[in-house]
C-alpha positions in Angstrom: 0.0 0.0 -0.1 2.7 2.6 1.1 4.6 2.0 -2.2 1.6 2.8 -4.3 0.7 5.8 -2.3 4.3 7.0 -2.7 4.1 6.5 -6.4 0.9 8.4 -6.7 2.2 11.4 -4.6 5.6 11.6 -6.5 4.7 10.7 -10.0 1.2 12.1 -10.1 -0.6 14.6 -8.0 -1.9 11.9 -5.6 -3.9 8.8 -6.4 -7.7 8.9 -5.7 -8.9 5.8 -3.9 -10.2 4.2 -7.1 -6.9 5.0 -8.8 -5.0 3.5 -5.9 -7.0 0.2 -6.0 -6.5 0.0 -9.8 -2.7 0.5 -9.3 -2.6 -2.3 -6.7 -4.4 -4.7 -9.0 -2.0 -3.9 -11.9 1.1 -4.1 -9.8 3.9 -1.6 -9.2 5.8 -2.0 -12.5 2.6 -2.0 -14.7 1.4 1.1 -12.8 4.7 2.9 -13.7 4.2 2.0 -17.3 0.6 3.1 -17.1 1.7 6.6 -15.9 4.5 6.7 -18.5 2.4 5.8 -21.5 -0.8 7.8 -20.6 -1.6 10.2 -23.5 -2.1 13.8 -22.6 -5.3 15.5 -23.7 -5.4 17.7 -26.7 -4.2 21.1 -25.8 -7.1 23.7 -25.9 -6.6 27.4 -25.9 -6.6 29.5 -22.6 -10.2 30.9 -21.6 -9.4 34.4 -22.8 -7.6 35.7 -25.8 -3.8 35.8 -25.4 -2.4 39.2 -26.5 -0.6 39.2 -29.8 3.2 39.7 -29.8 4.5 43.1 -29.1 1.7 44.0 -26.6 2.1 44.2 -22.8 1.0 41.1 -20.9 -1.7 42.4 -18.5 -3.1 40.9 -15.3 -6.0 39.4 -17.0 -3.9 37.4 -19.5 -1.5 36.2 -16.8 -4.4 35.0 -14.6 -6.0 33.3 -17.7 -2.7 31.3 -18.4 -2.3 30.3 -14.7 -5.9 29.2 -14.3 -6.0 27.4 -17.6 -2.9 25.4 -16.7 -4.0 24.6 -13.2 -7.3 23.3 -14.6 -5.3 21.0 -16.9 -3.5 19.6 -13.9 -6.7 19.0 -12.0 -8.5 17.3 -14.9 -5.6 15.5 -16.7 -5.7 11.7 -17.4 -1.9 11.9 -17.7 -0.6 13.2 -14.5 3.0 12.2 -14.9 3.3 14.1 -18.2 1.7 17.1 -16.5 4.2 16.9 -13.7 7.1 16.7 -16.2 5.7 19.9 -17.9 5.8 21.6 -14.5 9.4 20.1 -13.9 10.6 21.7 -17.2 8.9 24.9 -16.4 11.0 25.1 -13.3 14.0 24.0 -15.1 14.0 26.2 -18.2 12.4 29.0 -16.3 10.8 32.1 -17.7 8.3 34.4 -16.0 5.4 36.7 -17.0 7.0 39.3 -15.0 9.9 39.7 -17.4 8.3 38.4 -20.7 5.6 40.7 -21.7 4.0 38.4 -24.3 1.2 35.9 -23.6 1.9 34.4 -27.0 5.6 33.8 -26.2 4.7 32.2 -22.9 2.1 30.0 -24.4 4.3 28.9 -27.3 7.0 28.0 -24.8 4.6 26.1 -22.7 3.6 24.1 -25.8 7.3 23.4 -26.4 7.7 22.0 -23.0 4.5 19.8 -23.4 5.6 18.5 -26.8 9.1 17.5 -25.6 8.4 16.7 -22.0 9.5 12.9 -22.1 11.4 12.9 -25.4 15.1 13.5 -26.2 16.6 16.1 -24.0 18.8 17.5 -26.8 15.8 18.4 -28.7 14.2 20.3 -25.8 17.6 22.1 -25.1 17.9 23.1 -28.7 14.2 24.6 -28.7 14.9 26.5 -25.4 18.0 28.1 -26.8 16.1 29.8 -29.6 12.7 30.1 -28.0 11.5 33.7 -28.0 10.5 33.7 -24.2 13.8 32.4 -23.2 15.7 34.9 -25.5 13.8 37.7 -23.8 14.1 36.3 -20.3 17.9 35.6 -20.4 18.9 38.5 -22.8 19.7 36.2 -25.7 18.3 38.7 -28.1 21.1 41.1 -27.0 23.8 38.5 -27.8 25.6 39.8 -30.8 29.2 39.4 -31.9 30.0 43.1 -31.2 28.7 42.9 -27.8 28.3 39.3 -26.5 25.9 38.9 -23.6 26.8 36.0 -21.4 23.6 35.7 -19.3 22.0 32.7 -21.2 25.3 31.0 -21.8 26.0 31.1 -18.0 22.7 29.7 -17.1 23.1 27.1 -19.9 26.2 25.7 -18.3 25.2 26.1 -14.7 21.4 25.2 -14.6 20.5 23.5 -17.9 23.4 21.2 -18.6 26.6 20.8 -16.6 26.0 22.0 -13.1 28.0 24.1 -10.8 31.8 23.3 -10.7 32.1 21.9 -14.2 33.0 24.9 -16.3 35.2 28.0 -16.3 34.5 31.7 -16.9 36.4 31.2 -20.2 33.9 28.4 -21.2 31.0 30.9 -20.4 32.6 33.6 -22.7 33.2 31.1 -25.4 29.7 29.7 -25.3 28.2 33.1 -25.5 30.2 33.7 -28.7 28.8 30.4 -30.1 25.2 31.5 -29.3 25.4 34.9 -30.9 22.9 36.1 -33.7 19.5 35.1 -32.4 16.8 37.9 -32.1 13.2 38.2 -31.4 10.7 39.5 -34.1 8.1 40.9 -31.9 5.8 41.8 -34.9 5.8 38.2 -36.2 6.1 36.6 -32.8 9.1 34.4 -33.4 12.8 34.2 -33.1 15.1 34.6 -36.1 18.8 34.2 -36.7 20.9 36.8 -38.2 24.1 35.4 -39.7 25.7 38.9 -39.8 25.5 39.2 -35.9 26.9 35.7 -35.4 30.6 35.2 -34.4 31.5 32.5 -36.8 35.0 32.1 -35.6 36.1 28.7 -33.7 35.5 28.8 -30.0 36.8 26.3 -27.4 34.4 25.2 -24.7 35.4 22.5 -22.3 38.5 21.9 -24.4 36.4 21.2 -27.5 36.2 23.3 -30.5 32.8 24.4 -31.7 31.7 27.0 -34.3 27.9 27.2 -33.9 25.3 27.2 -31.2 24.0 24.0 -32.6 27.4 22.3 -32.2 27.7 23.7 -28.7 24.2 22.5 -27.6 24.7 19.1 -29.1 28.1 18.7 -27.3 26.7 19.8 -24.0 23.6 17.5 -24.2 25.9 14.4 -24.6 28.3 15.3 -21.7 28.3 12.9 -18.8 28.1 15.8 -16.5 24.8 16.8 -18.1 23.4 13.4 -17.6 24.3 13.4 -13.9 23.0 16.9 -13.4 19.6 16.1 -15.0 19.3 12.7 -13.2 20.0 14.5 -9.8 17.5 17.3 -10.4 14.7 15.0 -11.7 15.2 12.5 -8.7 14.9 15.4 -6.3 11.9 16.9 -8.2 10.0 13.6 -7.9 11.2 12.1 -4.6 11.9 15.4 -2.7 15.4 14.3 -1.6 18.8 14.1 -3.3 19.7 10.7 -4.7 22.9 8.9 -3.6 26.0 9.2 -5.7 25.5 5.6 -6.8 22.0 6.3 -7.9 23.1 9.3 -9.9 25.5 7.2 -11.8 23.0 4.4 -12.4 20.4 6.9 -13.8 23.0 8.9 -15.8 24.1 5.6 -17.3 20.6 4.7 -18.4 20.2 8.2 -19.8 23.2 8.0 -22.0 22.6 4.5 -23.1 19.2 5.5 -24.3 20.6 8.4 -26.3 19.4 11.2 -23.9 15.8 10.2 -23.9 13.8 11.3 -20.8 11.2 8.5 -20.8 13.6 5.7 -20.1 15.3 7.8 -17.4 11.9 8.3 -15.7 11.2 4.6 -15.9 14.5 3.7 -14.4 14.1 6.2 -11.6 10.5 5.2 -10.6 11.4 1.4 -10.8 14.7 1.8 -8.8 15.1 0.4 -5.4 16.3 3.9 -3.9 13.1 5.7 -5.1 10.8 2.9 -4.0 12.5 2.7 -0.5 11.4 6.3 0.2 7.9 5.2 0.6 8.7 4.6 4.3 9.5 8.3 4.9 7.0 11.2 4.9 8.9 14.4 5.5 8.9 16.3 2.2 6.4 19.1 2.1 4.2 19.4 -0.9 4.7 22.7 -2.8 1.5 24.9 -3.1 0.9 24.0 -6.7 0.9 20.3 -6.0 -1.1 20.6 -2.9 -3.8 22.8 -4.6 -4.1 20.4 -7.5 -4.4 17.4 -5.1 -7.1 19.2 -3.0 -9.1 20.2 -6.1 -8.8 16.6 -7.6 -9.7 15.0 -4.3 -12.7 17.2 -3.7 -13.9 17.0 -7.4 -13.6 20.7 -7.8 -12.5 22.6 -10.8 -10.7 25.9 -11.2 -12.8 29.1 -11.6 -12.0 32.7 -12.3 -13.3 33.8 -8.9 -10.8 31.5 -7.2 -7.7 33.2 -8.5 -6.9 35.4 -5.5 -7.6 32.5 -3.1 -5.0 30.3 -5.0 -2.6 33.2 -5.3 -2.4 33.6 -1.5 -0.7 30.3 -1.3 2.5 31.8 -2.7 3.2 29.8 -5.9 1.7 30.3 -9.3 2.7 28.8 -12.7 4.3 31.3 -15.2 5.4 33.4 -12.2 8.6 31.7 -10.7 10.6 34.1 -8.6 13.9 33.6 -10.3 15.9 31.8 -13.0 16.4 29.0 -10.5 12.6 28.3 -10.3 10.9 27.9 -6.9 12.3 26.9 -3.5 11.6 23.2 -2.4 10.4 21.3 0.5 10.4 22.7 4.0 10.8 26.3 2.8 7.0 26.2 1.9 6.1 25.4 5.5 5.7 28.1 8.2 2.9 29.5 10.4 1.7 31.9 7.7 1.6 29.3 4.8 -0.1 26.8 7.1 -2.8 29.3 7.9 -3.3 30.0 4.2 -3.6 26.4 3.6 -6.1 26.0 6.3 -8.3 28.7 4.9 -8.1 27.1 1.4 -9.0 23.7 2.8 -11.9 25.2 4.7 -13.1 26.8 1.5 -12.7 23.6 -0.6 -14.6 21.6 2.1 -17.4 24.0 2.1 -17.8 24.1 -1.7 -17.2 20.3 -2.2 -20.0 17.7 -2.5 -17.9 14.7 -1.7 -19.0 12.7 1.3 -15.5 12.0 2.7 -11.9 11.7 1.8 -9.7 8.8 2.7 -5.9 9.1 3.1 -5.0 5.4 2.7 -1.7 5.6 4.5 -2.8 7.9 7.2 -2.3 6.9 10.8 -5.0 6.0 13.4 -4.6 9.3 15.1 -6.2 11.1 12.2 -9.1 8.8 12.1 -9.7 9.3 15.8 -9.7 13.1 15.4 -12.3 12.7 12.5 -14.8 10.7 14.5 -17.9 12.6 15.4 -17.1 15.7 13.1 -19.5 16.9 10.5 -18.9 16.1 6.8 -17.5 19.6 6.1 -15.3 19.7 9.2 -13.9 16.2 8.7 -13.1 17.0 5.1 -11.4 20.2 6.0 -9.4 18.5 8.8 -8.3 15.8 6.3 -7.2 18.3 3.7 -5.0 20.3 6.1 -3.7 17.5 8.1 -0.1 16.8 8.3 -0.5 13.7 6.2 -2.0 15.8 3.4 0.8 18.4 3.4 3.6 15.8 2.9 4.6 14.0 -0.2 
């Protein structure tokens, strides 16, 4: 039971009781395959018109994008795919506060969705020329006369190699290789200007490259990149850092499968180290995951009037606080955030029509506290219980 609950919390947004029973009937390995092979729904448009390129992204459009994606998370039949889109959103971070185009943000979201479990090199290549990323990390200002190192630095530190595996010289040379891309705001797309590109040879990590394409292919194939991605993905799903041996195992799978993400995910979820973590419950769910779990469990949808209530919890898609994405784990838990979650739980319990909510791996203490309470109070207490806050 615990192993299946753990899988549901980490690789989905938490299994409902029918989903949990179905997973137990299938068995663990088959349930992992079910999550991996589930096909995401056809992507519809946000509920309000997204402004065309070149126009300022207003509060209405931001709220539209946020609620639209949250509703997809709540209603999806492919929760692992949806979680991977959220993972990449925190990995290749951009923010509506910096990128003033709803079209750019939506197009980038579609890219993350299309490449969520495919070859990492393809996604990396798309991100390097994505208009939202070019705006967010100043790639559009990176020309041979005045190289801008912002994207190159994050490319090496956050997107591929990780800290400690490159030099300042590597950053400068990588920036030269990436010169020439710009954003056409009128047409709403990126474009390459050969006359702005530094076409001389560059040496990055001791290897000569001439173009951004060569640089990105080389970085995607590095063992340091395989380790960095394996470590970050394990931490994202499990909430804790993997051991060095597990990083090496996963990186080996990733490279043996030519940088495809789906086999890496399968190896991670079937691995003994991930499965053993079902015995511990000390990783705090981030607000997005908790909200999605609450709304799925209480059979509630996402409405416009709920935006401010969700915003109070402190985490909204399309609005990460920095290029590093969002904080993790215990940083989301303090007296103020607990009060916010209690208010949200009380609101959800009042609005929901479900008779009761069972946390299959909750202890007997919670069941004793629920005894004798009204339906609404019992539901509220379950939603804001310690067991519900933890992954």
